[in-house]
C-alpha positions in Angstrom: 0.3 -0.3 -0.2 1.3 3.5 -0.8 1.4 6.1 2.1 2.2 10.1 1.4 3.7 12.7 3.3 1.5 16.5 2.2 4.1 19.4 2.1 2.4 22.7 0.9 5.9 23.5 0.0 7.6 21.6 -2.7 11.2 23.1 -1.9 10.6 21.2 1.3 8.8 18.2 0.0 11.9 17.8 -2.5 14.3 17.9 -0.1 12.0 15.5 1.8 12.9 12.8 -0.8 16.2 13.5 -0.9 16.5 12.8 3.0 14.6 9.5 2.9 16.6 8.1 -0.1 19.9 9.0 2.0 18.0 7.0 4.7 17.6 4.3 2.2 14.0 4.7 1.9 12.7 4.2 -1.4 10.6 7.8 -2.2 9.6 10.2 -4.6 7.7 13.1 -5.3 4.2 13.1 -7.0 1.7 15.7 -7.3 -0.6 16.1 -4.1 -3.8 14.6 -4.5 -7.1 17.4 -4.4 -8.7 15.0 -1.4 -5.5 16.8 0.9 -7.0 20.2 0.2 -3.2 22.1 0.1 -3.5 23.9 -2.8 -0.9 23.0 -5.6 2.1 21.3 -3.3 4.0 17.8 -3.6 3.7 14.8 -1.5 6.4 12.0 -1.1 5.3 8.4 -1.6 6.6 6.3 -0.3 5.5 2.3 1.0 3.4 1.9 4.0 6.4 -0.6 5.2 8.6 2.3 5.7 5.7 4.3 8.2 7.2 4.2 11.4 10.9 5.0 10.1 9.7 7.6 7.7 7.1 9.1 11.0 10.2 9.3 13.2 12.9 10.8 10.6 10.5 13.5 10.1 10.3 14.3 13.6 13.8 15.0 13.7 13.0 17.9 10.6 11.4 21.0 11.0 9.7 21.1 7.8 7.0 23.9 8.0 4.8 23.2 5.4 4.0 19.0 6.3 0.6 18.6 6.5 0.1 15.0 7.9 0.2 11.2 6.2 -2.3 10.1 3.9 -3.0 6.4 2.7 -4.3 5.0 -0.6 -7.9 3.6 -0.1 -10.5 3.3 -2.6 -9.3 4.8 -5.6 -7.5 8.0 -3.2 -6.3 9.1 -0.6 -7.2 9.6 3.0 -5.9 11.1 5.9 -4.4 9.3 8.5 
């Protein structure tokens, strides 16, 4: 299953992708789904198996534009 870390800032989302990859977590930047209701931001996509590690790593960073986590469900995404 796919999860997203949702950002309002494109720059912070891209920084997050680089950060997670350096930590060994496969991730990629994607357009934020409309269901996130954050405008035209980017989200970081990663597999659910990495969720607890991603949560721990992102808590170490000061991403001011971070909006939360979403998971794929029923052909779309919902907030966790």
